[in-house]
N, C-alpha and C positions, 0 to 999 in steps of 0.2 A: 578537333574538329577533325573528322578524316576527308576525305577531300570525295565522298559520293557522287555518284551523279552519269548523267552519260558524257561519255568522254570521244565519243565520234567527232565532235566538232573544235576540238581539242586534237586529236591525232591528224585531224585536216592540216592544222598548222602548224604542227610541230616538224612532220614530215616530209622534206623534199621528194622527190619520187626518184630516184637512183634508178642508174644504168641497171639489168637484174643482173646481168653480168657483175658488176663494181661490188652491189649489195651481196654478194656470197665472197667476200676475198673477206682473208685474217688480217688486213687495211680497213673496212668499212667497220666489222666487230670491235674491232680495238677504237676505233672513234667512236662511237658509240657509246664502248664502254666509259670510255672518259669523258664524254660529256654527261654519262648517266653519274658518275662520281663528282663532276663539277657540281650539278645538280643540289645532289646530296648536300655537299660542303658549303653549296648559297644558303640553302636550305636549315641546314646547321647555324651557320652565320645571323640567320633572320631569328633563331632562337633564342640563340647566345645577347643577341641585341634589344631584344621582347627582356631578358630577364636584367640586364642592367638598367633598362628604364625603368622597371619593375624597384626595383635596387633604389635607383635614383629618387623616384617620386617615394617610396617610404620614409627616406633617408629625409627629404622635404617638408613633409607629413610628420616627420619628429622634432624637425628644429622650426618650423612654424609654431605646433603645441607648444616645445619647451620655451619659444619667445614671449607667447600669449603669457604663458602661466607664470613667467617672470614677471612679465609688467603688471598683470592681474593683481600679485602681491603688493606692489606699488603703488599702486592708484585704485584699491577698490574702495575709498573716502570718494572719489571724483564720479563713482558710478559705472556703470558698464558699457554704456553707447559704445565708445570706443574697438568693443570687443566685436563690435561687424567688421571693420577693417581684417581682422584675419582671418574670421569668417568667409567672408569673399575670396580673399586669398586661397582660404584651401579649395574653397566649392569650386572654383575654378581650377584649380590645377588638379582635383580630382577630376574633373570636366574634362580636360588634357589629356588625363592620364587614362582614364575609359576610353576615349577614342583611338588614344595610340595604342593601346592592348588592341581594340578591334582592328583598327590595320593591321597591326605587323601579323594575326591570328587570319585574316582573309587573305596578305601577303603568303602562307607559311602553306593557306590550303592551296593554291596556287601552282606553289611550287611542288608540293607532293603532289598533285595533279599532275605536274610536267611526269614526275621522279616513277609514278606508275605508269604511265605510258613508255614513256622508256624501257621499264621492267619489261613488259612485253616482247620487245628487243632480243633481250637476252635469256639465258638459259635458264634463270633464276628469278622468282619472283618475289624476294624477301620483305617485303613491306608491303606493298601491296596484293597481293594474293594472302599468305602466312603471317604475317604479322597482324594484318587487320581480321583478319578471321580468330586468328589466335585468342585475340582480345570481344571477340565475340560479331563484329563490323558496326561496332558500335548500339547496338542495340538493347543490349541489358547493361543498365546503368549499375549494377550493383557489381557485375564483372569490370566494367570500366568505366569512368567518366574521365575524359579529357580533361585537361590541365586548362584548356583554353577557354573549359566553361565555368570553371574553378574561378580563375583568375578573373575573369571580366567582370563579376561582382564583388572585388574587393574595393574600386573606387567609388561604384555607390556606397557599400557599406560606412567606407570612413565617411562618406558627403552625411549620411543620415545619423552618423554618431555625431560628430559635427554641430550640427544640426539640433539635434537633441541637448547635448552639453551647453550647446549656447540658448539653448531654451530655459533649460533645468539655473541656469547662472539668471536670467533677465527675469525671469517669472518666480524664484526661489527666493 
């Protein structure tokens, strides 16, 4: 998701009103560049944490599903009522996963808006103007489909598969 929209309120909150004489110095330019680097690095770290969270939830899904499968072969004579317990567990963790992915997406969106505003003070705008333009500015989905748009559908799809599987077992 690209952080488009009006950045005027963001600019007002981002920039201090520097002394015009000070703003024209090499030290000031170096400070802006260093802050830009830090913001890009922090956005990258959020993306890495989001990837780790996705890996964690995929592993958790696999473990719960494997445990339920192992228990199902041992207790098939007792009925299927007990499958409600792992179903509730996976549905709750799918809900937590969905909200976590959403939070990371919103956090990164805000970080990239700040990166874009910082690029206004740099000699080049590789992310905000160039890269986003090269990707069609998110308008043409055949040209670029943001990973975060795809990623947000994975937890609900897992939940749907779990409910469908539960119903197939109980009703079948």
